[in-house]
C-alpha positions in Angstrom: 127.6 148.6 64.9 131.0 146.7 65.3 131.6 143.8 63.1 131.9 140.4 64.7 135.4 139.0 64.6 135.9 136.8 61.5 132.5 137.8 60.1 134.3 137.7 56.7 137.7 136.2 56.0 140.6 137.6 54.1 141.9 135.5 51.2 144.9 134.6 53.4 142.6 133.4 56.2 140.3 131.5 53.8 143.2 129.6 52.2 144.9 128.8 55.5 141.8 127.2 56.8 141.2 125.4 53.5 144.7 124.0 53.6 144.2 122.8 57.2 141.4 120.5 56.2 144.4 118.2 56.1 147.3 118.3 58.6 150.1 120.7 57.5 153.1 122.6 58.8 152.9 126.4 58.7 155.7 126.7 56.1 154.0 124.2 53.9 150.7 126.1 53.9 152.3 129.2 52.3 153.6 127.1 49.4 150.3 125.3 48.9 148.4 128.6 48.8 150.9 130.0 46.3 150.5 126.9 44.1 146.7 126.7 44.4 146.3 130.4 43.5 149.0 130.5 40.8 150.8 133.0 43.0 147.9 135.5 43.3 147.7 135.0 47.1 151.0 135.2 49.0 151.2 134.7 52.7 154.3 136.0 54.3 155.8 134.4 57.5 154.6 137.2 59.8 151.0 137.0 58.5 151.1 133.2 58.5 152.3 132.7 62.1 150.1 135.5 63.4 147.0 134.0 61.9 147.9 130.5 63.0 148.3 131.8 66.6 145.0 133.7 66.4 143.2 130.7 64.9 144.5 128.4 67.5 143.5 130.8 70.3 140.0 131.1 68.8 139.7 127.3 68.6 139.5 127.3 64.8 142.6 125.1 64.4 144.5 122.8 66.7 148.2 121.9 67.1 148.7 118.3 66.0 152.4 117.8 66.5 155.7 119.6 67.1 159.0 118.5 65.6 161.7 120.9 66.8 160.6 124.3 65.6 158.1 122.8 63.1 154.5 122.7 64.2 151.6 121.1 62.3 148.0 122.0 62.5 144.6 120.8 61.5 141.2 122.6 61.3 138.6 122.0 64.1 134.9 121.6 63.7 134.5 125.3 64.6 137.0 126.2 61.9 135.2 124.0 59.4 131.9 125.8 60.2 133.6 129.2 59.7 135.1 128.1 56.4 131.8 126.7 55.2 130.0 129.9 56.2 132.6 132.0 54.2 132.2 129.7 51.2 128.4 130.2 51.3 128.8 134.0 51.7 131.0 134.0 48.6 128.5 131.8 46.7 125.8 134.3 47.5 127.9 137.2 46.2 128.6 135.3 43.0 125.0 134.5 42.5 124.0 138.1 43.1 126.5 139.2 40.5 125.1 136.7 38.0 121.6 137.8 38.8 122.0 141.6 39.1 125.4 142.3 37.5 126.1 143.5 34.0 123.8 142.2 31.3 125.2 141.0 28.0 123.3 141.0 24.7 123.9 137.7 23.0 
């Protein structure tokens, strides 16, 4: 069975949507993600602008303003719902690990 588009998000997708809970320019998002993750998640320009375009096409984010070549974006209600669903999925995985993962003898 084919997976539904965006059934799960990559780290880059997750952090872009998380950043866009506030209005940001594309170039600023990459720096925020690098800071928030202590450099463990890096989003290159090709990935960034490809995802922004896809997210906009899918109605997950909206363009809020354009200043020359700079464009700023903000998450939509649909994007917030997707972000929340991914957060809940990750919580379930974490809880399953705590419940069924390695047991320690203390």
